[in-house]
C-alpha positions in Angstrom: 92.6 104.3 91.9 92.8 102.2 94.9 96.6 101.5 93.6 98.0 104.4 94.5 98.0 103.9 98.1 97.5 100.4 98.0 99.8 99.1 95.5 99.5 98.0 92.1 99.3 94.2 93.5 96.8 95.5 96.1 100.0 93.8 98.6 100.3 97.6 100.8 101.7 101.1 99.5 103.4 103.9 101.0 100.2 104.5 103.1 97.9 101.8 102.0 97.3 98.5 103.9 98.1 95.0 102.4 94.8 94.3 101.0 95.5 91.0 100.3 96.1 89.5 104.1 93.3 91.7 105.0 90.3 89.9 107.2 88.1 91.9 105.6 88.8 90.7 102.0 89.3 87.1 103.3 85.6 87.4 104.6 84.2 88.8 101.3 85.2 86.1 98.8 84.8 88.1 96.5 80.9 89.2 96.8 81.5 93.1 97.2 78.9 92.9 100.7 81.6 93.1 103.1 83.6 95.9 101.7 80.6 97.8 100.3 80.3 99.7 103.9 84.4 100.3 103.8 84.6 101.7 100.6 81.8 103.7 100.7 82.6 105.4 103.8 86.0 104.8 104.1 88.4 104.8 107.3 89.3 108.2 108.6 90.8 106.9 111.5 93.1 105.1 109.1 93.8 107.7 106.6 91.7 106.1 104.0 89.3 108.4 102.3 85.3 107.7 101.7 84.0 106.6 97.8 80.5 107.0 98.1 80.0 107.4 94.2 81.4 103.6 94.2 78.5 101.4 92.2 77.3 98.2 93.5 79.0 97.1 90.5 82.5 98.7 90.7 82.9 97.2 94.3 81.8 93.4 93.2 84.7 94.4 90.4 86.8 95.4 93.2 86.4 92.2 95.5 86.5 90.5 92.7 90.0 91.6 91.7 91.2 91.1 95.2 89.3 87.4 95.8 92.2 87.1 92.3 94.6 88.0 94.4 94.7 86.0 97.4 94.2 83.2 95.3 97.5 84.1 93.0 99.3 84.7 96.6 101.4 81.3 95.8 101.7 82.7 92.5 104.5 85.4 93.0 101.9 87.9 92.5 102.3 87.5 88.7 99.3 90.1 88.3 100.4 93.8 86.4 98.6 96.9 85.8 98.1 97.1 81.7 98.2 99.9 79.7 96.1 102.7 81.5 97.0 105.4 78.5 93.6 105.2 77.1 92.7 108.9 77.3 92.2 111.2 74.8 95.5 113.4 74.5 93.8 116.8 73.2 90.9 116.8 76.1 93.8 116.2 78.5 95.5 119.7 77.1 92.4 121.6 77.1 91.5 120.6 81.2 95.7 121.0 81.6 95.3 124.0 80.3 92.2 125.2 82.4 93.4 123.7 85.5 97.3 123.3 85.8 99.0 126.0 83.5 98.9 128.6 86.0 101.7 126.5 88.2 103.0 124.2 85.4 104.5 123.9 81.9 104.8 121.4 79.2 107.7 123.3 77.9 109.3 124.2 81.9 108.9 121.8 84.9 107.2 118.9 83.0 109.0 118.6 80.0 110.1 115.7 78.8 107.9 114.5 82.0 106.5 110.8 80.3 110.5 110.2 79.5 110.6 109.8 83.6 108.4 108.1 84.7 106.2 105.5 83.3 102.0 105.8 82.8 101.7 104.1 86.2 103.6 106.2 88.4 102.9 109.6 86.3 99.1 109.5 87.4 100.3 108.4 90.8 102.0 111.7 91.2 99.4 114.3 89.4 96.6 112.3 91.9 99.3 112.2 95.1 102.0 114.4 94.1 102.9 114.8 98.7 103.2 110.7 98.5 105.1 109.9 95.8 108.5 110.2 97.5 107.7 109.4 100.8 109.8 106.6 102.6 113.1 106.8 100.2 111.3 106.0 97.1 111.8 107.0 93.8 113.5 110.6 93.5 114.4 113.2 96.1 111.0 115.3 97.3 110.7 118.6 94.8 111.6 121.5 97.0 109.3 123.0 95.0 106.7 121.5 96.9 107.2 122.0 100.6 104.8 124.2 103.1 105.7 126.6 103.8 104.6 129.0 107.0 105.0 132.3 108.1 104.3 133.4 112.2 103.6 136.4 113.2 104.1 137.0 116.8 101.7 139.4 118.7 104.6 141.9 118.8 104.5 142.2 114.9 108.3 140.2 115.1 107.4 137.6 111.8 109.3 134.1 111.1 109.3 132.2 107.8 110.4 128.9 106.7 109.2 125.3 105.9 106.7 123.8 107.9 108.3 121.2 110.1 105.0 120.6 112.2 101.5 122.4 112.9 98.1 121.1 114.7 95.7 122.4 117.1 98.1 123.3 119.7 101.5 124.7 118.0 103.5 125.2 115.0 107.0 124.4 114.0 109.1 126.0 111.3 112.3 125.3 109.7 114.1 128.9 108.3 116.4 128.7 105.5 119.7 129.4 107.7 118.6 125.5 109.4 117.1 127.2 112.6 114.5 124.9 114.4 112.0 127.4 116.2 108.4 126.0 117.3 105.7 128.3 119.6 103.1 126.6 121.5 99.6 128.8 121.0 98.6 128.7 124.7 102.2 131.2 125.6 102.0 133.0 122.6 98.1 134.4 122.1 97.1 136.4 119.3 100.3 134.0 117.3 99.1 134.7 113.3 100.2 131.4 111.4 100.2 131.4 107.4 100.4 128.8 105.5 101.0 128.3 102.3 100.5 124.6 100.7 101.8 124.4 96.9 100.1 121.1 96.8 96.7 122.7 97.5 95.4 122.4 94.3 96.4 119.1 93.4 94.4 118.1 96.5 91.6 120.3 95.5 90.9 118.7 92.2 90.8 115.2 93.7 87.6 115.3 94.5 86.2 117.1 91.1 88.0 114.8 89.0 86.0 112.3 86.3 87.7 108.7 85.6 87.8 110.6 82.0 89.7 113.5 83.2 92.2 111.6 85.0 92.6 110.0 82.1 92.9 112.3 79.5 95.0 114.2 81.5 97.8 111.2 81.6 97.7 110.7 77.9 98.6 114.5 77.4 101.6 114.1 79.6 102.3 110.8 77.7 103.0 113.0 74.5 105.6 115.0 76.8 108.2 112.8 75.8 
């Protein structure tokens, strides 16, 4: 679970920090005592979610792994993730049909998906699809995953396009023609913003997946060669 952000070798990823050089990890020395608060409470200011369900034993295992990584740093990072396809494909197919089939198809957009990505990369795309293609790593983002927005002004005039930016004060979009438009809420009182995020369901499921669910779905997708 940690490797998707911090990298398979704990040396950092698109979002997560390099834990091999982390002061917190170095101070922990494999005990888990220093890591526990950070893992369970998260670090929202740095984009790290909380994992309050982690047990003491799980945190200790993570701490031991990180200790091993710091000790192996001089040996050219020889650690690699072993086989993670340990779930039940039939159970994974049932979960897929109940939670994923409304948007995805084993014979459509996901046809031969297991031939395109190795298991680790595939599980990362299941759990964090919006982060898989940042910084030019991997194939270009799927246009179907782009957030779209419709802005309706008090006059009734409406504009739609790909979301370029949104916060508490402004919203911006880029129309299909390439025209960039933006609005500051105070300058357009009564503005209506309708946002559509194709990955919203993935984010929602992230809070409900069990370890078994993740491994079962991956095992099923691995049958789609």
